[in-house]
Every structure is written in C-alpha cells, then in structure tokens.
C-alpha positions in Angstrom: 46.2 8.1 -5.1 47.0 10.1 -1.9 48.2 13.1 -3.8 47.1 16.7 -3.4 45.9 18.1 -6.6 44.1 21.2 -8.0 41.8 21.6 -11.1 41.7 24.9 -12.7 38.9 25.9 -15.0 40.0 28.3 -17.8 38.0 29.9 -20.6 37.8 27.8 -23.6 35.7 30.3 -25.7 39.0 31.9 -27.0 42.6 30.9 -27.5 45.0 31.8 -24.5 47.7 34.1 -25.7 48.3 35.3 -29.2 50.4 32.7 -30.9 49.1 29.4 -32.3 51.5 26.7 -33.7 54.6 25.0 -32.3 57.5 27.4 -33.0 55.2 30.5 -32.6 54.0 29.2 -29.2 57.7 28.7 -28.1 58.4 32.2 -29.1 55.5 33.5 -27.0 56.6 31.4 -24.1 60.0 32.9 -24.2 58.4 36.3 -24.2 56.5 35.3 -21.0 59.8 34.0 -19.4 61.2 37.5 -20.2 58.4 39.1 -18.1 56.5 40.2 -21.2 54.0 38.6 -23.6 50.1 38.5 -23.6 48.6 39.4 -20.2 46.2 36.4 -20.2 49.0 34.0 -20.8 51.1 35.5 -18.0 48.2 35.5 -15.7 47.7 31.8 -16.2 51.4 31.0 -15.9 51.6 32.9 -12.6 48.3 31.3 -11.3 49.4 27.7 -12.2 53.0 28.2 -11.1 51.8 29.7 -7.8 49.5 26.8 -7.2 52.2 24.3 -8.0 54.5 25.9 -5.4 51.7 25.8 -2.9 50.9 22.2 -3.5 54.6 21.3 -3.2 54.9 23.1 0.0 57.4 25.6 -1.4 54.9 28.5 -0.8 52.8 29.1 2.2 49.7 29.9 0.2 48.6 30.7 -3.4 49.4 34.4 -3.1 53.0 33.7 -2.0 53.5 31.3 -4.8 52.0 33.7 -7.3 54.4 36.5 -6.0 57.4 34.1 -6.5 56.5 33.2 -10.0 55.9 36.8 -11.0 59.2 37.9 -9.6 61.0 35.1 -11.5 59.4 36.3 -14.7 60.2 39.9 -14.0 63.8 39.5 -12.7 65.0 37.1 -15.5 65.5 34.1 -13.3 62.7 32.2 -15.1 64.3 32.7 -18.4 67.8 31.8 -17.0 66.3 28.6 -15.5 64.9 27.7 -19.0 68.3 28.4 -20.5 69.9 25.9 -18.2 67.2 23.4 -18.9 67.8 23.8 -22.7 71.6 23.5 -22.2 71.2 20.4 -20.0 69.3 18.7 -22.8 71.9 19.7 -25.4 69.5 22.2 -27.1 70.4 25.4 -28.8 70.3 28.1 -26.1 70.0 30.8 -28.7 66.3 30.0 -28.5 66.2 31.9 -25.3 67.4 35.2 -27.0 66.0 34.8 -30.5 63.5 32.0 -30.8 62.4 32.6 -34.4 66.1 32.9 -35.4 66.6 29.3 -34.2 63.2 27.7 -34.7 61.6 26.9 -38.1 59.7 29.7 -39.7 57.1 29.6 -42.4 57.9 31.2 -45.8 54.4 32.7 -46.2 53.0 35.3 -43.9 49.6 36.6 -44.9 47.6 39.2 -43.0 43.9 38.6 -42.1 42.2 42.0 -42.3 39.0 43.4 -40.9 36.3 43.8 -43.5 34.4 46.4 -41.4 34.9 48.6 -38.5 33.5 47.6 -35.1 34.4 45.6 -32.0 35.5 42.0 -32.1 32.7 40.2 -30.3 34.2 36.8 -30.0 36.7 34.2 -31.3 35.8 30.5 -31.5 38.7 28.7 -30.2 37.6 25.4 -31.7 37.3 26.8 -35.1 40.7 28.6 -34.9 42.2 25.3 -33.6 40.7 23.3 -36.5 42.0 25.9 -39.0 45.4 25.5 -37.5 45.2 21.7 -37.9 44.2 22.1 -41.5 47.2 24.5 -42.0 49.5 21.7 -40.7 50.1 23.0 -37.1 48.3 20.0 -35.5 47.1 16.6 -36.5 43.8 14.9 -37.0 45.3 11.5 -36.2 48.6 10.4 -34.6 50.1 9.4 -37.9 49.8 13.0 -39.4 52.9 15.1 -39.6 53.0 18.5 -37.9 54.8 21.4 -39.5 56.4 23.2 -36.5 56.7 26.5 -38.5 53.1 27.2 -39.4 50.3 28.8 -37.4 48.7 32.1 -36.5 49.6 35.2 -34.5 46.4 37.0 -33.3 46.9 40.7 -33.5 43.5 41.6 -32.1 41.4 39.9 -29.4 37.7 39.9 -28.4 36.7 43.2 -27.1 39.2 45.2 -29.3 37.9 47.9 -31.5 38.9 47.8 -35.2 38.6 49.7 -38.3 38.2 48.2 -41.8 41.6 47.1 -43.0 43.1 46.6 -39.6 45.2 43.4 -39.3 43.4 40.8 -37.1 45.9 38.0 -37.4 48.8 36.8 -39.4 48.8 33.4 -40.9 52.2 31.8 -41.1 52.1 29.1 -43.8 54.2 27.0 -46.1 51.7 25.9 -48.8 49.9 28.8 -50.6 46.6 26.9 -50.9 46.5 25.9 -47.2 47.5 29.4 -46.3 44.8 31.0 -48.4 42.2 28.6 -46.9 43.3 29.6 -43.3 43.1 33.3 -44.2 39.5 32.7 -45.4 38.6 30.5 -42.4 40.0 33.2 -39.9 
C-alpha cells in the first residue's frame, strides 16, 4: 500500500508486564506513563514508540525516537498528553492520578502462593490468558460479556527465586467459584 511499516517480534512465552485484565492493565499503563511500571513493558513502549517516531519522520533514527519516548515517560509529558486525551474525550481525568479509584475494582482479591521454594522456571502466557478469560477478563466469543474489574496481578516473574508461601500472583475476582478456579489454575 506504499506505506513504511515495521514488524516487531516479542516473546509470547510469558505475559508482558504484571497486570492482566482491563482496569488492571489501565492502571499499569498509567504507571508506565508516570515513568514507572514493569521494566519489560516500559522497554516495549519505548521501542515501539521510538519506531513510530522514526517511521513518521519525527526522529532521525530508532535511538533518537527511543530517547524522546523515554524522556516523555520520565518528565511527565506522556502522562500529561494522556490526561489531555482523556479530557478531550470527556473522560474522568482522575484516572491519571488514581486509576483504581476511578475504574471498576473486583470485590475479591485472593493470593496465589508458592507451594515450594525454588526459582520460577516459566509462565505459560496462553494458559494465563485462558484462565483470565474463564475469570471473565476476556471472551471466548464476541457475544460474551467482559468484566473490566477482574484479572491478575503477577507479583513474581520467571527467573525469580521464591520461598514456600511467597505470593506469586493476586487474583482479582467477582465470583467466588471463578476466583477459586483461577487461583487453582495459576
């Protein structure tokens, strides 16, 4: 179509970031816009944003684009731009300061704990995603409802050392049966 484009290959063997589920992912995104948040998510945002600037001709090369994105995250201008976008769409700008104070939250929060000490060897992103769908955070078919409040927060990642009893993840659920199932699946 006569357009410059780039394809980026990312690891699909584990979730990117730590939050899974609509409201939880928005909260994590706001943390990234504040210059914080999970390192892998920030790295992806900086890389993709830098590449977008390069493709648009707004940066001389990828390194220059990445530097601009990283600076915008660190100096607060990315969050301010998001705030302006939310305001322009008549949204609640408090989401920029306290996302989970504005967005729906699940009434149940249940910790998934390590049953033994060791090192987390892996995390099957597909199985985590399917567990999130069964919890209500996604849909099997277009007609299914999505509960924006439910999901998971991963407290530990592959490569992390853990002791028995350490919290690995927190399931945010609405229905006790679905929440218990998600805990067991994780």
